[in-house]
C-alpha positions as CSV (number, residue, x, y, z in Angstrom):
1,M,0.2,-0.1,0.0
2,S,1.1,3.5,-1.0
3,I,2.7,5.8,2.0
4,S,0.2,8.5,0.9
5,L,-2.9,6.2,1.4
6,T,-1.5,5.2,4.8
7,N,-1.1,9.0,5.8
8,I,-4.7,9.7,4.9
9,M,-5.7,6.9,6.5
10,E,-4.1,8.1,10.0
11,W,-4.5,11.9,9.4
12,A,-8.0,11.7,8.3
13,G,-9.3,8.9,10.4
14,S,-7.7,10.7,13.3
15,G,-9.7,13.9,12.0
16,V,-13.1,11.9,11.6
17,A,-12.7,10.2,15.1
18,I,-12.0,13.9,16.8
19,I,-14.5,15.7,15.1
20,F,-17.4,13.4,15.4
21,A,-16.4,12.9,19.5
22,I,-16.6,16.4,19.9
23,T,-20.0,16.5,18.2
24,S,-21.3,13.8,20.4
25,I,-20.1,15.4,23.7
26,I,-21.8,18.8,22.5
27,E,-24.8,17.3,21.5
28,V,-25.2,15.5,25.0
29,L,-24.1,18.1,27.1
30,A,-25.6,21.1,25.4
31,V,-29.0,19.5,24.1
32,R,-30.9,17.9,27.0
33,P,-32.5,15.4,26.4
34,P,-31.0,14.6,22.7
35,V,-33.4,15.8,19.8
36,S,-33.0,12.8,18.0
37,G,-31.0,9.6,19.2
38,A,-30.7,8.6,15.5
39,N,-27.8,11.1,15.2
40,T,-26.1,10.3,18.3
41,T,-25.8,6.4,17.0
42,L,-24.6,8.0,13.4
43,Y,-21.9,10.2,15.2
44,G,-21.1,7.1,17.2
45,V,-20.6,4.9,14.2
46,L,-18.8,7.6,12.2
47,M,-16.4,8.2,15.4
48,V,-15.8,4.3,15.4
49,A,-15.2,4.3,11.6
50,G,-12.5,7.0,12.1
51,M,-10.6,5.5,14.5
52,A,-10.8,2.2,12.7
53,A,-9.2,3.9,9.9
54,A,-6.8,5.5,12.0
55,I,-5.7,2.5,13.5
56,I,-5.3,0.6,10.4
57,G,-3.3,3.2,8.9
58,W,-0.7,3.2,11.7
59,Q,-0.7,-0.3,11.6
60,L,0.1,-0.5,7.9
61,E,2.8,2.3,8.3
62,R,4.5,0.3,11.3
63,Q,4.6,-2.9,9.1
64,Q,6.2,-0.7,6.1
65,S,8.6,0.7,8.0
66,S,9.8,-2.9,9.9
67,A,9.7,-4.0,6.3
68,D,12.0,-1.4,4.9
69,S,14.4,-1.8,7.8
70,L,14.6,-5.5,7.1
71,E,15.7,-4.7,3.6
72,I,19.3,-5.5,2.8
73,T,21.2,-2.6,0.6
74,A,24.2,-3.6,-1.6
C-alpha cells in the first residue's frame, strides 16, 4: 500500500474520530435530552469508523517501516 494512502488513513481517520467525538459530546451536554437518538448513534458509528481507519493506517505504516528496515541494501 502506498505511503500517501497510509497517511490519509492515519490523519483523516484521526480527524474524523475527533470531530465526531466532539460533536457527540456537544450534543449530549448542550441538548438535553438529545433531540434525536439517531444522530447520536450516527456520530458514534462515524467516530468508530474514523478510529478504525486511523488504527489501520498506523499499523500499515508500522509494517512498512519494519519491512524497509529489514531490506538489505547492496
